[in-house]
Backbone of each chain as ProteinMPNN parsed JSONL, in Angstrom:
{"seq_chain_A": "MWQELQQRYGGENIQIVAVAVDAQGAELPRPYVEQAGVTFVVLLDADNVLCRMLGAKAIPNGLFIDEQGVLQYQKLGRFDVREAEYRTMAEQWFGEAQTTAAPDEPSALEGRALELYDQGLKLYREGRVDEGMALWREASDLDQRNYIIHKQLWAVENPEKFYDGPVDFDWQREQLKEGR", "coords_chain_A": {"N_chain_A": [[22.717, 171.564, -102.206], [21.222, 171.163, -104.603], [19.005, 170.246, -103.34], [18.123, 172.534, -102.074], [17.318, 174.038, -104.281], [15.261, 172.443, -105.209], [13.476, 172.709, -103.124], [12.907, 175.404, -103.216], [11.858, 175.843, -105.764], [10.378, 173.663, -106.284], [7.528, 171.65, -107.107], [4.496, 171.507, -108.893], [5.479, 171.931, -111.444], [8.177, 171.605, -111.904], [11.016, 169.446, -111.835], [13.638, 167.831, -110.26], [16.007, 165.527, -111.19], [18.238, 163.274, -110.067], [20.967, 161.432, -111.141], [22.76, 158.743, -110.239], [25.825, 157.705, -111.169], [26.994, 154.915, -110.77], [28.708, 152.131, -110.919], [28.928, 150.176, -109.068], [26.553, 149.907, -107.769], [23.643, 150.594, -105.662], [24.572, 151.103, -103.116], [26.732, 152.805, -102.814], [25.933, 155.536, -103.589], [23.874, 155.86, -101.736], [24.426, 156.652, -98.934], [25.22, 159.312, -99.314], [22.917, 160.438, -100.385], [21.088, 160.014, -98.341], [22.209, 161.452, -96.288], [22.11, 164.03, -97.277], [19.447, 164.39, -97.255], [17.569, 164.355, -99.401], [14.721, 165.253, -101.385], [14.125, 164.995, -103.976], [13.972, 163.082, -107.068], [15.998, 160.241, -107.185], [17.989, 158.37, -109.207], [19.563, 155.339, -110.319], [22.261, 154.639, -112.321], [23.72, 152.142, -113.119], [24.762, 150.829, -115.265], [25.734, 152.677, -116.954], [24.077, 153.745, -118.876], [22.93, 156.241, -119.566], [25.16, 157.946, -119.927], [26.31, 156.733, -122.106], [24.306, 157.043, -123.994], [24.406, 159.778, -124.286], [26.864, 160.163, -125.224], [28.782, 160.85, -123.438], [31.837, 161.254, -121.753], [32.636, 161.851, -119.317], [31.757, 162.85, -115.957], [30.619, 165.321, -113.577], [27.407, 165.683, -115.211], [24.96, 167.814, -116.76], [21.555, 168.093, -117.682], [18.999, 169.811, -119.316], [15.683, 169.403, -119.692], [12.718, 170.01, -121.407], [9.123, 170.698, -120.965], [7.963, 169.244, -122.969], [9.587, 167.139, -123.313], [11.879, 167.692, -124.684], [15.299, 168.078, -125.275], [16.982, 170.793, -124.058], [19.323, 171.873, -123.217], [22.646, 170.897, -122.624], [25.327, 169.934, -120.535], [28.237, 168.435, -120.625], [30.295, 166.919, -118.479], [31.996, 168.425, -115.795], [29.8, 169.805, -114.786], [28.785, 171.609, -112.333], [26.805, 172.429, -109.756], [27.425, 173.98, -107.657], [28.922, 175.946, -108.631], [28.593, 179.293, -109.591], [27.762, 179.948, -112.178], [26.368, 177.705, -113.253], [24.481, 177.293, -111.376], [22.984, 179.643, -111.544], [21.991, 179.279, -114.105], [20.329, 177.044, -113.735], [18.503, 178.098, -111.944], [17.318, 180.072, -113.489], [16.162, 178.528, -115.463], [14.256, 177.047, -114.04], [12.841, 179.167, -112.974], [11.625, 180.333, -115.207], [9.84, 178.33, -115.826], [8.021, 178.578, -113.798], [6.894, 181.089, -114.264], [5.695, 180.775, -116.726], [3.768, 178.95, -116.225], [1.197, 179.83, -115.335], [-1.84, 179.646, -113.419], [-4.516, 177.885, -114.975], [-7.372, 179.338, -116.544], [-10.54, 178.783, -115.056], [-12.338, 176.015, -116.338], [-15.392, 175.764, -118.265], [-17.025, 173.863, -117.062], [-15.866, 173.66, -114.533], [-16.349, 176.227, -113.626], [-19.131, 176.242, -113.567], [-19.486, 174.316, -111.61], [-18.542, 175.671, -109.371], [-20.44, 177.712, -109.193], [-22.745, 176.204, -108.612], [-21.931, 175.2, -106.205], [-21.824, 177.524, -104.635], [-24.527, 178.287, -104.675], [-25.563, 176.097, -103.368], [-24.406, 176.426, -100.896], [-25.699, 178.686, -99.981], [-28.328, 177.78, -99.72], [-27.876, 175.847, -97.793], [-27.123, 177.395, -95.629], [-29.477, 178.655, -95.15], [-30.77, 176.747, -93.899], [-31.82, 174.831, -95.503], [-30.842, 172.109, -95.836], [-30.779, 169.565, -97.191], [-31.428, 170.239, -99.836], [-29.338, 171.963, -100.42], [-27.197, 170.235, -100.205], [-27.733, 168.522, -102.297], [-27.17, 170.135, -104.468], [-24.448, 170.508, -104.039], [-23.549, 167.935, -104.467], [-24.053, 167.661, -107.145], [-22.321, 169.62, -108.084], [-19.915, 168.543, -107.29], [-19.781, 166.306, -108.897], [-19.449, 167.493, -111.365], [-16.955, 168.701, -111.182], [-14.665, 166.88, -110.27], [-12.233, 167.103, -109.139], [-12.27, 169.089, -107.37], [-11.484, 169.735, -104.292], [-12.429, 171.184, -102.218], [-15.185, 171.222, -102.456], [-15.705, 168.507, -102.182], [-14.856, 168.127, -99.531], [-16.601, 169.718, -98.1], [-19.013, 168.448, -98.487], [-18.489, 165.943, -97.322], [-18.057, 166.755, -94.7], [-20.536, 167.552, -93.82], [-22.018, 165.274, -94.204], [-20.68, 163.398, -92.682], [-20.123, 164.238, -89.894], [-18.765, 163.321, -87.673], [-16.28, 162.618, -88.495], [-14.899, 164.9, -88.702], [-15.36, 166.754, -86.67], [-15.231, 165.622, -84.165], [-12.788, 165.578, -82.163], [-9.474, 165.009, -83.516], [-9.199, 165.722, -87.034], [-10.062, 163.255, -89.379], [-7.89, 162.174, -91.441], [-7.083, 159.883, -92.743], [-9.445, 158.604, -93.277], [-10.498, 160.399, -95.143], [-8.75, 160.028, -97.255], [-9.401, 157.426, -97.942], [-12.026, 157.838, -98.875], [-11.52, 159.364, -101.152], [-10.114, 157.547, -102.657], [-12.051, 155.707, -103.175], [-13.584, 157.119, -104.826], [-15.587, 158.854, -103.936]], "CA_chain_A": [[22.49, 172.65, -103.168], [20.059, 170.779, -105.407], [17.87, 170.152, -102.431], [17.648, 173.895, -101.866], [16.593, 174.423, -105.501], [14.009, 171.681, -105.254], [12.542, 173.272, -102.153], [12.499, 176.746, -103.615], [11.087, 175.854, -107.001], [9.686, 172.386, -106.45], [6.077, 171.712, -107.146], [3.842, 170.859, -110.016], [6.009, 172.192, -112.777], [9.591, 171.332, -112.091], [11.477, 168.222, -111.191], [15.07, 167.547, -110.314], [16.291, 164.097, -111.209], [19.663, 163.006, -109.899], [21.328, 160.093, -111.6], [24.036, 158.299, -109.682], [26.522, 156.837, -112.111], [27.824, 154.086, -109.894], [28.65, 150.753, -111.395], [28.892, 149.235, -107.939], [25.196, 149.747, -107.273], [22.975, 151.636, -104.879], [25.116, 151.312, -101.771], [27.65, 153.95, -102.794], [25.266, 156.835, -103.492], [22.839, 155.934, -100.694], [24.771, 157.496, -97.779], [25.219, 160.711, -99.73], [21.523, 160.84, -100.566], [20.422, 160.05, -97.038], [22.795, 162.531, -95.504], [21.646, 165.307, -97.797], [18.005, 164.471, -97.017], [16.977, 164.852, -100.639], [13.333, 164.896, -101.658], [13.91, 164.821, -105.406], [14.116, 161.71, -107.537], [17.379, 159.784, -107.365], [18.032, 157.128, -109.973], [20.868, 154.683, -110.37], [22.634, 154.209, -113.666], [24.885, 151.284, -112.875], [25.292, 150.329, -116.542], [26.223, 153.783, -117.752], [23.166, 153.876, -120.016], [22.755, 157.646, -119.952], [26.423, 158.48, -120.468], [26.486, 156.172, -123.437], [23.321, 157.698, -124.85], [24.813, 161.168, -124.499], [28.236, 160.229, -125.725], [29.553, 161.545, -122.406], [32.979, 160.481, -121.272], [32.965, 162.313, -117.971], [30.688, 163.426, -115.154], [29.153, 165.454, -113.577], [26.727, 166.22, -116.382], [23.656, 168.411, -116.52], [20.646, 168.108, -118.826], [17.74, 170.528, -119.108], [14.683, 168.831, -120.594], [11.531, 170.841, -121.205], [7.845, 170.048, -120.667], [7.621, 168.34, -124.072], [10.579, 166.078, -123.417], [12.924, 168.108, -125.629], [16.559, 168.478, -124.64], [17.226, 172.217, -124.359], [20.688, 172.256, -122.861], [23.404, 169.872, -121.912], [26.716, 170.235, -120.212], [28.844, 167.135, -120.357], [31.527, 167.095, -117.725], [32.192, 169.647, -115.003], [28.559, 170.52, -114.451], [28.8, 171.66, -110.866], [25.813, 173.45, -109.395], [28.001, 174.892, -106.663], [29.478, 177.077, -109.364], [27.542, 180.295, -109.793], [27.288, 179.929, -113.557], [25.377, 176.653, -113.475], [23.397, 177.523, -110.438], [22.157, 180.691, -112.139], [21.269, 178.676, -115.234], [19.259, 176.177, -113.222], [17.471, 178.958, -111.357], [16.573, 180.704, -114.587], [15.385, 177.467, -116.113], [13.084, 176.768, -113.204], [12.088, 180.41, -112.832], [10.78, 180.475, -116.396], [8.75, 177.345, -115.747], [6.991, 179.073, -112.891], [6.158, 182.22, -114.809], [4.863, 180.37, -117.86], [2.719, 178.023, -115.809], [0.143, 180.477, -114.552], [-2.978, 178.736, -113.32], [-5.462, 177.973, -116.078], [-8.719, 179.83, -116.289], [-11.407, 177.626, -114.81], [-13.115, 175.596, -117.496], [-16.826, 176.03, -118.108], [-17.56, 172.914, -116.078], [-15.392, 174.035, -113.203], [-17.06, 177.435, -113.261], [-20.502, 175.825, -113.22], [-19.404, 173.607, -110.329], [-18.407, 176.677, -108.305], [-21.756, 178.351, -109.062], [-23.634, 175.291, -107.902], [-21.456, 175.119, -104.828], [-22.255, 178.743, -103.938], [-25.977, 178.199, -104.475], [-25.786, 175.075, -102.337], [-24.0, 176.993, -99.613], [-26.749, 179.616, -99.589], [-29.441, 176.956, -99.236], [-27.451, 175.191, -96.562], [-27.14, 178.384, -94.549], [-30.883, 178.959, -94.852], [-31.325, 175.578, -93.229], [-32.333, 173.858, -96.488], [-29.636, 171.288, -95.902], [-30.832, 168.525, -98.227], [-31.368, 170.882, -101.153], [-27.974, 172.46, -100.575], [-26.282, 169.115, -100.445], [-27.991, 167.994, -103.641], [-26.41, 170.983, -105.382], [-23.022, 170.213, -103.846], [-23.234, 166.659, -105.129], [-24.019, 167.953, -108.575], [-21.082, 170.369, -108.302], [-18.8, 167.621, -107.108], [-19.722, 165.444, -110.086], [-18.948, 168.285, -112.493], [-15.532, 168.981, -110.991], [-14.342, 165.894, -109.241], [-10.954, 167.393, -108.494], [-12.414, 170.192, -106.423], [-11.394, 169.134, -102.981], [-13.217, 171.981, -101.271], [-16.569, 170.732, -102.533], [-15.66, 167.189, -101.549], [-14.715, 168.204, -98.081], [-17.795, 170.297, -97.53], [-20.004, 167.371, -98.479], [-18.121, 164.95, -96.308], [-18.159, 167.308, -93.353], [-21.941, 167.571, -93.428], [-22.513, 163.894, -94.159], [-19.975, 162.601, -91.68], [-19.526, 165.227, -88.979], [-17.894, 162.714, -86.661], [-14.916, 162.51, -89.026], [-14.288, 166.223, -88.77], [-15.535, 167.637, -85.523], [-14.976, 164.94, -82.899], [-11.352, 165.382, -82.02], [-8.673, 165.325, -84.709], [-9.768, 165.413, -88.347], [-9.641, 161.896, -89.776], [-7.395, 162.295, -92.819], [-7.047, 158.553, -93.363], [-10.793, 158.382, -93.79], [-10.652, 161.213, -96.355], [-8.023, 159.375, -98.347], [-10.244, 156.282, -98.341], [-13.146, 158.356, -99.663], [-11.002, 159.769, -102.463], [-9.736, 156.337, -103.376], [-13.263, 155.031, -103.628], [-14.259, 157.999, -105.776], [-16.791, 159.491, -103.383]], "C_chain_A": [[21.262, 172.371, -104.04], [18.816, 170.727, -104.543], [17.257, 171.536, -102.202], [16.831, 174.367, -103.077], [15.239, 173.714, -105.563], [12.988, 172.298, -104.303], [12.023, 174.627, -102.604], [11.544, 176.696, -104.804], [10.165, 174.648, -107.142], [8.186, 172.54, -106.428], [5.585, 170.995, -108.366], [4.698, 170.865, -111.275], [7.476, 171.884, -112.976], [9.967, 170.048, -111.35], [12.986, 168.13, -111.341], [15.241, 166.039, -110.254], [17.8, 163.923, -111.099], [19.941, 161.584, -110.36], [22.71, 159.752, -111.059], [24.669, 157.317, -110.659], [27.513, 156.011, -111.304], [27.68, 152.633, -110.293], [28.505, 149.759, -110.243], [27.516, 149.095, -107.326], [24.792, 150.828, -106.298], [23.705, 151.979, -103.582], [26.091, 152.49, -101.694], [26.926, 155.283, -102.716], [24.348, 156.962, -102.282], [23.23, 156.821, -99.505], [24.748, 158.974, -98.116], [23.787, 161.235, -99.776], [20.826, 160.972, -99.219], [20.935, 161.202, -96.198], [22.261, 163.879, -95.963], [20.141, 165.467, -97.612], [17.231, 164.9, -98.243], [15.53, 164.395, -100.782], [13.096, 164.779, -103.153], [14.205, 163.38, -105.798], [15.599, 161.366, -107.695], [17.359, 158.423, -108.053], [19.454, 156.6, -110.021], [21.132, 154.202, -111.789], [23.904, 153.364, -113.573], [25.526, 150.827, -114.181], [25.699, 151.445, -117.488], [25.357, 154.047, -118.994], [23.096, 155.317, -120.508], [24.022, 158.232, -120.551], [26.626, 157.988, -121.888], [25.559, 156.85, -124.441], [23.783, 159.097, -125.239], [26.174, 161.273, -125.172], [29.141, 160.921, -124.72], [30.683, 160.652, -121.921], [33.373, 160.904, -119.872], [31.678, 162.728, -117.259], [31.347, 164.471, -114.245], [28.601, 166.133, -114.841], [25.387, 166.832, -115.979], [22.832, 168.414, -117.791], [19.423, 168.93, -118.44], [16.76, 169.993, -120.149], [13.361, 169.547, -120.34], [10.262, 170.002, -121.061], [7.444, 169.059, -121.747], [8.634, 167.214, -124.235], [11.702, 166.401, -124.393], [14.151, 168.578, -124.848], [16.892, 169.908, -125.034], [18.657, 172.634, -124.058], [21.37, 171.028, -122.301], [24.819, 170.36, -121.652], [27.341, 168.902, -119.798], [30.204, 167.341, -119.709], [31.542, 168.44, -117.014], [30.927, 170.466, -114.816], [28.443, 170.507, -112.934], [27.901, 172.8, -110.408], [26.324, 174.357, -108.282], [28.657, 176.081, -107.345], [28.355, 178.012, -109.782], [26.931, 180.206, -111.192], [26.154, 178.918, -113.745], [24.182, 176.805, -112.555], [22.428, 178.568, -111.002], [21.342, 180.126, -113.298], [20.098, 177.841, -114.752], [18.129, 177.028, -112.646], [16.639, 179.632, -112.435], [15.638, 179.707, -115.25], [14.112, 177.188, -115.332], [12.212, 178.005, -113.064], [11.149, 180.637, -114.008], [9.593, 179.528, -116.347], [7.636, 177.896, -114.879], [6.204, 180.215, -113.505], [5.27, 181.797, -115.973], [3.695, 179.497, -117.427], [1.722, 178.703, -114.875], [-1.063, 179.557, -114.505], [-3.952, 178.939, -114.479], [-6.734, 178.668, -115.619], [-9.602, 178.629, -115.988], [-12.201, 177.284, -116.071], [-14.587, 175.887, -117.219], [-17.421, 175.121, -117.033], [-17.144, 173.291, -114.663], [-16.103, 175.275, -112.701], [-18.474, 177.121, -112.806], [-20.51, 175.129, -111.856], [-19.328, 174.615, -109.181], [-19.724, 177.416, -108.085], [-22.703, 177.488, -108.234], [-23.241, 175.21, -106.433], [-21.939, 176.319, -104.028], [-23.755, 178.722, -103.662], [-26.306, 177.221, -103.357], [-25.48, 175.623, -100.949], [-25.089, 177.916, -99.066], [-27.929, 178.834, -98.991], [-29.102, 176.346, -97.878], [-27.552, 176.16, -95.391], [-28.559, 178.808, -94.183], [-31.561, 177.787, -94.166], [-31.907, 174.555, -94.192], [-31.192, 172.903, -96.84], [-29.68, 170.299, -97.064], [-30.736, 169.124, -99.623], [-29.958, 171.386, -101.437], [-27.024, 171.331, -100.917], [-26.487, 168.496, -101.816], [-27.192, 168.804, -104.664], [-24.909, 170.723, -105.257], [-22.641, 168.915, -104.543], [-23.134, 166.842, -106.628], [-22.703, 168.659, -108.924], [-19.875, 169.429, -108.246], [-18.648, 166.686, -108.305], [-19.14, 166.189, -111.287], [-17.44, 168.492, -112.402], [-15.017, 168.089, -109.87], [-13.017, 166.178, -108.549], [-11.068, 168.511, -107.47], [-12.564, 169.667, -105.006], [-12.232, 169.891, -101.959], [-14.662, 171.492, -101.262], [-16.668, 169.365, -101.861], [-15.75, 167.292, -100.033], [-15.983, 168.731, -97.435], [-18.902, 169.236, -97.422], [-19.725, 166.378, -97.365], [-18.392, 165.473, -94.903], [-19.607, 167.308, -92.878], [-22.471, 166.138, -93.287], [-21.918, 163.115, -92.995], [-19.307, 163.496, -90.642], [-18.543, 164.595, -87.996], [-16.453, 162.594, -87.148], [-14.174, 163.842, -88.961], [-14.281, 166.941, -87.426], [-15.375, 166.945, -84.188], [-13.484, 164.68, -82.786], [-10.643, 165.657, -83.331], [-9.385, 164.918, -85.992], [-9.184, 164.095, -88.85], [-9.189, 161.903, -91.236], [-7.302, 160.943, -93.523], [-8.403, 158.246, -93.995], [-11.001, 159.17, -95.088], [-9.935, 160.575, -97.537], [-8.794, 158.166, -98.862], [-11.37, 156.744, -99.263], [-12.687, 158.711, -101.068], [-10.714, 158.544, -103.304], [-10.968, 155.651, -103.952], [-14.121, 155.937, -104.5], [-15.522, 158.645, -105.238], [-16.655, 160.993, -103.371]], "O_chain_A": [[20.386, 173.221, -104.196], [17.725, 171.113, -104.963], [16.037, 171.688, -102.144], [15.791, 175.008, -102.924], [14.221, 174.307, -105.919], [11.802, 172.4, -104.619], [10.854, 174.958, -102.403], [10.547, 177.418, -104.844], [9.287, 174.616, -108.004], [7.646, 173.453, -105.803], [6.171, 170.011, -108.819], [4.654, 169.928, -112.073], [7.966, 171.902, -114.104], [9.321, 169.64, -110.385], [13.53, 168.331, -112.426], [14.691, 165.367, -109.381], [18.546, 164.387, -111.962], [19.223, 160.651, -110.001], [23.7, 160.403, -111.391], [24.124, 156.249, -110.937], [28.688, 156.353, -111.172], [26.66, 151.995, -110.034], [28.018, 148.644, -110.427], [27.317, 148.254, -106.449], [25.483, 151.832, -106.122], [23.474, 153.045, -103.01], [26.255, 153.098, -100.637], [27.261, 156.101, -101.859], [24.072, 158.079, -101.843], [22.435, 157.669, -99.101], [24.312, 159.796, -97.31], [23.485, 162.319, -99.278], [20.072, 161.916, -98.985], [20.171, 161.848, -95.481], [21.992, 164.762, -95.149], [19.611, 166.564, -97.793], [16.325, 165.726, -98.142], [15.164, 163.299, -100.359], [11.974, 164.491, -103.571], [14.628, 162.568, -104.976], [16.358, 162.137, -108.282], [16.788, 157.458, -107.545], [20.417, 157.332, -109.791], [20.342, 153.462, -112.374], [25.001, 153.814, -113.903], [26.706, 150.475, -114.202], [25.976, 151.209, -118.664], [25.85, 154.511, -120.022], [23.188, 155.583, -121.706], [23.971, 158.932, -121.563], [27.06, 158.737, -122.763], [25.949, 157.183, -125.56], [23.578, 159.543, -126.368], [26.576, 162.343, -125.629], [30.153, 161.512, -125.097], [30.504, 159.453, -121.709], [34.33, 160.38, -119.303], [30.642, 162.93, -117.893], [32.575, 164.485, -114.162], [29.227, 167.009, -115.437], [24.768, 166.426, -114.996], [23.352, 168.708, -118.867], [18.876, 168.757, -117.35], [16.992, 170.123, -121.351], [12.931, 169.676, -119.194], [10.309, 168.772, -121.039], [6.673, 168.136, -121.486], [8.553, 166.429, -125.179], [12.394, 165.504, -124.874], [14.053, 169.359, -123.902], [17.066, 170.202, -126.216], [19.144, 173.634, -124.586], [20.761, 170.223, -121.597], [25.411, 171.093, -122.445], [27.007, 168.331, -118.76], [31.133, 167.868, -120.32], [31.146, 169.46, -117.577], [30.985, 171.691, -114.702], [28.049, 169.505, -112.337], [28.192, 173.974, -110.637], [25.72, 175.391, -107.997], [28.918, 177.103, -106.71], [27.307, 177.578, -110.262], [25.723, 180.372, -111.36], [25.115, 179.237, -114.322], [23.045, 176.491, -112.906], [21.211, 178.397, -110.943], [20.163, 180.444, -113.458], [19.0, 177.924, -115.302], [16.951, 176.724, -112.832], [15.42, 179.75, -112.317], [14.484, 180.01, -115.553], [13.025, 177.103, -115.903], [10.986, 177.905, -113.039], [10.015, 181.079, -113.83], [8.488, 179.87, -116.768], [6.455, 177.712, -115.174], [4.994, 180.315, -113.305], [4.212, 182.386, -116.191], [2.737, 179.322, -118.18], [1.443, 178.219, -113.778], [-1.293, 178.777, -115.43], [-4.175, 180.072, -114.906], [-7.116, 178.591, -114.451], [-9.436, 177.57, -116.594], [-12.674, 178.174, -116.778], [-14.974, 176.211, -116.096], [-18.218, 175.559, -116.204], [-17.942, 173.25, -113.726], [-16.425, 175.384, -111.518], [-18.956, 177.65, -111.805], [-21.422, 175.326, -111.053], [-19.97, 174.436, -108.146], [-20.093, 177.716, -106.949], [-23.362, 177.955, -107.305], [-24.09, 175.159, -105.542], [-22.403, 176.177, -102.897], [-24.205, 179.085, -102.575], [-27.181, 177.459, -102.526], [-26.175, 175.339, -99.974], [-25.368, 177.934, -97.867], [-28.451, 179.168, -97.928], [-29.917, 176.33, -96.954], [-28.005, 175.799, -94.305], [-28.82, 179.259, -93.067], [-32.759, 177.818, -93.887], [-32.429, 173.526, -93.763], [-30.666, 172.891, -97.953], [-28.725, 170.206, -97.836], [-30.048, 168.587, -100.491], [-29.45, 171.252, -102.55], [-26.168, 171.452, -101.793], [-25.541, 168.004, -102.43], [-26.615, 168.25, -105.6], [-24.189, 170.719, -106.256], [-21.564, 168.8, -105.129], [-22.269, 166.273, -107.293], [-22.058, 168.34, -109.922], [-18.95, 169.523, -109.053], [-17.535, 166.318, -108.682], [-18.437, 165.609, -112.115], [-16.736, 168.462, -113.412], [-14.943, 168.482, -108.705], [-12.704, 165.588, -107.515], [-10.099, 168.845, -106.788], [-13.633, 169.217, -104.594], [-12.686, 169.324, -100.965], [-15.283, 171.365, -100.207], [-17.584, 169.101, -101.082], [-16.571, 166.659, -99.371], [-16.396, 168.267, -96.372], [-19.613, 169.144, -96.422], [-20.605, 166.026, -96.579], [-18.885, 164.752, -94.035], [-19.884, 167.095, -91.697], [-23.255, 165.83, -92.389], [-22.585, 162.27, -92.397], [-18.082, 163.513, -90.521], [-17.605, 165.248, -87.54], [-15.523, 162.483, -86.349], [-12.959, 163.893, -89.147], [-13.329, 167.643, -87.085], [-15.381, 167.616, -83.156], [-12.987, 163.663, -83.268], [-11.125, 166.428, -84.16], [-10.083, 163.905, -86.035], [-7.98, 163.854, -88.76], [-9.983, 161.671, -92.147], [-7.426, 160.862, -94.745], [-8.488, 157.702, -95.096], [-11.614, 158.663, -96.028], [-10.433, 160.578, -98.663], [-8.836, 157.912, -100.066], [-11.635, 156.128, -100.294], [-13.363, 158.407, -102.051], [-11.022, 158.497, -104.495], [-10.942, 155.095, -105.05], [-15.24, 155.581, -104.872], [-16.434, 158.953, -106.005], [-17.572, 161.693, -102.94]]}, "seq_chain_B": "MSTTTGVAIGGSFPEVTLPTLDGEAVSLSQFRGKRLVVFMWGSW", "coords_chain_B": {"N_chain_B": [[27.346, 146.502, -131.067], [25.936, 149.717, -131.219], [27.492, 152.823, -132.087], [27.519, 155.77, -130.132], [26.259, 158.948, -130.771], [25.354, 160.943, -129.284], [22.769, 163.143, -127.954], [20.732, 165.342, -129.689], [20.57, 168.861, -129.169], [17.473, 170.417, -128.815], [16.145, 168.301, -129.786], [13.935, 165.475, -129.254], [14.281, 163.915, -126.147], [15.609, 160.691, -125.801], [13.697, 157.829, -124.766], [14.261, 156.659, -121.534], [14.74, 154.364, -118.96], [15.327, 153.966, -115.585], [16.381, 152.468, -112.477], [15.29, 153.475, -109.163], [17.141, 154.099, -106.106], [16.043, 152.242, -104.516], [15.184, 150.357, -106.23], [12.904, 150.721, -107.776], [11.428, 151.133, -110.928], [11.838, 153.952, -113.007], [10.78, 156.095, -115.566], [12.044, 158.642, -117.682], [10.133, 159.866, -119.215], [7.926, 159.922, -117.625], [7.897, 162.354, -116.428], [6.976, 164.16, -118.183], [5.64, 167.272, -119.147], [6.642, 168.626, -117.084], [9.336, 170.797, -116.167], [12.56, 169.678, -116.381], [15.564, 169.172, -114.579], [18.226, 167.191, -115.085], [20.737, 165.774, -113.318], [23.841, 164.24, -113.396], [25.933, 162.34, -111.507], [28.802, 160.921, -109.838], [29.749, 158.915, -107.056], [32.363, 158.502, -106.926]], "CA_chain_B": [[26.783, 147.643, -130.356], [26.008, 150.928, -132.035], [28.232, 153.92, -131.469], [26.601, 156.828, -129.727], [26.672, 160.269, -131.207], [24.772, 161.919, -128.379], [21.391, 163.568, -128.173], [20.789, 166.705, -130.226], [19.826, 169.937, -128.516], [16.281, 170.712, -129.598], [15.517, 167.043, -130.179], [13.304, 164.729, -128.167], [15.2, 163.074, -125.398], [15.162, 159.304, -125.948], [13.126, 157.199, -123.574], [15.224, 155.906, -120.731], [14.169, 153.924, -117.693], [16.372, 153.579, -114.631], [15.814, 152.19, -111.153], [15.657, 154.29, -108.003], [18.063, 153.37, -105.231], [15.29, 151.125, -103.93], [14.867, 149.369, -107.259], [11.655, 150.999, -108.488], [11.759, 151.643, -112.263], [11.305, 155.278, -113.322], [11.103, 156.559, -116.919], [12.084, 160.105, -117.763], [8.891, 160.354, -119.832], [6.928, 160.129, -116.577], [7.928, 163.744, -115.985], [6.487, 165.006, -119.26], [4.78, 168.317, -118.583], [7.423, 169.372, -116.104], [10.702, 171.156, -116.522], [13.487, 168.785, -115.687], [17.019, 169.203, -114.595], [18.815, 165.898, -114.756], [22.184, 165.857, -113.139], [24.482, 162.924, -113.275], [27.188, 162.448, -110.759], [29.25, 159.665, -109.272], [30.345, 159.14, -105.746], [33.803, 158.218, -106.975]], "C_chain_B": [[26.952, 148.917, -131.191], [26.846, 151.992, -131.323], [27.262, 155.049, -131.182], [27.13, 158.172, -130.188], [26.078, 161.343, -130.319], [23.347, 162.26, -128.75], [21.431, 165.022, -128.608], [20.004, 167.673, -129.358], [18.638, 170.287, -129.413], [15.578, 169.467, -130.098], [14.889, 166.362, -128.98], [14.332, 163.877, -127.452], [14.713, 161.633, -125.472], [14.601, 158.753, -124.627], [14.217, 156.443, -122.824], [14.579, 155.592, -119.38], [15.297, 153.435, -116.792], [15.719, 153.286, -113.282], [16.156, 153.272, -110.145], [16.634, 153.479, -107.157], [17.36, 152.188, -104.574], [14.759, 150.168, -104.987], [13.58, 149.597, -108.027], [11.999, 151.647, -109.843], [11.08, 152.986, -112.514], [11.743, 155.656, -114.732], [11.133, 158.072, -116.928], [10.792, 160.652, -118.36], [7.768, 160.523, -118.807], [6.832, 161.593, -116.16], [7.514, 164.704, -117.087], [5.516, 166.021, -118.677], [5.475, 169.108, -117.485], [8.759, 169.756, -116.706], [11.656, 170.329, -115.699], [14.894, 169.34, -115.692], [17.478, 167.81, -114.205], [20.284, 166.151, -114.476], [22.747, 164.496, -112.792], [25.793, 163.117, -112.539], [27.573, 161.054, -110.277], [29.853, 159.913, -107.922], [31.819, 158.752, -105.742], [34.567, 159.413, -107.518]], "O_chain_B": [[28.003, 149.143, -131.791], [26.889, 152.038, -130.094], [26.295, 155.25, -131.916], [28.307, 158.486, -130.014], [26.275, 162.532, -130.57], [22.792, 161.743, -129.72], [22.087, 165.846, -127.97], [18.918, 167.355, -128.873], [18.789, 170.435, -130.626], [14.54, 169.553, -130.755], [15.255, 166.63, -127.835], [15.15, 163.203, -128.08], [13.534, 161.369, -125.235], [14.993, 159.17, -123.537], [14.991, 155.689, -123.413], [13.959, 156.451, -118.753], [16.112, 152.602, -117.187], [14.639, 153.794, -112.982], [17.198, 153.918, -110.256], [16.916, 152.319, -107.456], [18.011, 151.243, -104.128], [13.975, 149.27, -104.679], [13.194, 148.762, -108.846], [12.775, 152.602, -109.892], [9.884, 153.138, -112.262], [12.923, 155.556, -115.069], [10.33, 158.715, -116.252], [10.393, 161.774, -118.05], [6.772, 161.191, -119.083], [5.82, 162.025, -115.61], [7.675, 165.917, -116.952], [4.682, 165.692, -117.833], [4.966, 170.126, -117.016], [9.245, 169.116, -117.638], [11.57, 170.287, -114.472], [15.355, 169.904, -116.685], [17.155, 167.315, -113.126], [20.994, 166.692, -115.324], [22.189, 163.732, -112.005], [26.631, 163.94, -112.905], [26.764, 160.127, -110.309], [30.404, 160.982, -107.66], [32.448, 158.681, -104.686], [35.792, 159.362, -107.634]]}, "name": "protein", "num_of_chains": 2, "seq": "MWQELQQRYGGENIQIVAVAVDAQGAELPRPYVEQAGVTFVVLLDADNVLCRMLGAKAIPNGLFIDEQGVLQYQKLGRFDVREAEYRTMAEQWFGEAQTTAAPDEPSALEGRALELYDQGLKLYREGRVDEGMALWREASDLDQRNYIIHKQLWAVENPEKFYDGPVDFDWQREQLKEGRMSTTTGVAIGGSFPEVTLPTLDGEAVSLSQFRGKRLVVFMWGSW"}
């Protein structure tokens, strides 16, 4: 059930954290977690730290914590997401996160980077490859997170990594790691 | 040991660090900037 929510809403803005309250250690929750094929975070609270912090005397418990780390809702005991009431609450909680997190307007630098990229593309298409690439490098420096600019540069500089057989993604990760 | 009175709704959630099932330490504050649902359950 949680896995379904994570898949539907998962991404940049939401996170499901499951806490296994098992004093005996990781071996008890592990089969459950593996069987359910979960992709969200699963933590182990063998010492009952969270229950103690919350003053909870029973589980299952649910906590909704917002983007600023503020506790917005808690249900101590009988928090069962298979029940429509809690499931609806979780969906609303995540649904709001998605609507409030519209993509930011590009910053001035990011906008300038895109302009330079477009100018570079024009030059490149006119056969002025070196001039175009100089602009792309400038653009890439302005907005280092713009993967499209990165890739375009790499593809021209290192065609063998892109066009000879399968694209070499390991090589791309290396480039990113080394800040190129 | 201090007695626990719980965490107030509308208050900052205290820092807590717990291990994953594979022993890697994770703090809830690592998820700052995201909406969290924490659910606690036991396999017993």
